[in-house]
N, C-alpha and C positions, 0 to 999 in steps of 0.2 A: 612129601610123606616120609621119604628116607631120613631126612634131617629130623623131622618131628619124632619118628620112631627112635632114632638114635638118642635124642634128648630124653625121651621117656625111659629108654633102656638104661641110660646112665643114671637117671634119677632112681630107678628101681634098684640098680646095683648099689647106689649110695645108701639105700634103705635096707640092703642085705639080701636082695632078690636078684637072681640072674635069669632074665628072659630077654630074647632078642626083639620081641614085639608084644603088643597087648594080646594078640590071639594066643600066643604061647602060654601066657599067664592064665588066660581064660580056660584053655584046653589042657592044663596041667593034669596028667592022669591021676594025681593024688586027690583031685576033687571029685570023688565018685561016691561019697557016703550020702546017707539020707539027710544028714544035717552037717553044716559046715564045721570044720575043725578050727581050732585056734589059729593054726598056720594059714588056713584058707582065709579066715577073717583078716588076719594081719596082711596077707598078700593083697586082698581086695582093698583094704584101706590105703596101702601104699600105692596101688594101681590108680585109685581115684585121685590121690594127692599128686602123683606124678603126671597124670593126664592134665590136671589143672596147671601145674608148673610148666609143662611143655606146650600148653594151649593145643593139645592134641585133638580134642573133639572138634574145636573150631576149625582147625586146619584140615582134618579128615573130612568134615562136612563140606567145607568149601571145595576141596579137591574133588570129592564125589559129585557135587553139584555141577562144577565146571565140566567134568567128564560127561555127565548126563546131558548138559546143555549142548555140548559139541555133537554128541550122538544124535540128538533131536534135530539139530541143524543139518548134519550130514545126511540124515535119512528122513528128511521131511516128507517126501512123497510116500515112503513106506508107512510112516505114522499116519498120514492122511488117509491112506487106504484102510488101515486098521480102524481108524476113527469112523470112517464111513460104514464099514462092515458092522461095527458095534452099534451104530445108530440104526442101521437097517434091522439088525437082530432085535434090538429093544423095541422098535416100532412093530415088528411082527409079533413079539411076545405080548405087547400091549393089545394088539388087535385080537389075538386069540384069547386073552384073559377076559375080554368083554363077551365072548361068545358063550 
């Protein structure tokens, strides 16, 4: 992610925008109006183009998915208990809906 963010940031800089990462561009305090300004639209267009050039969305998605898969494997018993509790809850709801 660090490398992908760096590629995105370099691309944005080449387009005339200075942001360390996509969240900084998204959360720019200038973007508070009721409708987007020309600067906001230009920034958004550069953001999308740079995300494509850096393959940022694909890398971000894969990184997040890998992290989630590791968490599921590491906490398998905990997730199983949650699943069981949810199943019991839904069974009880169904039983009371018929009453």
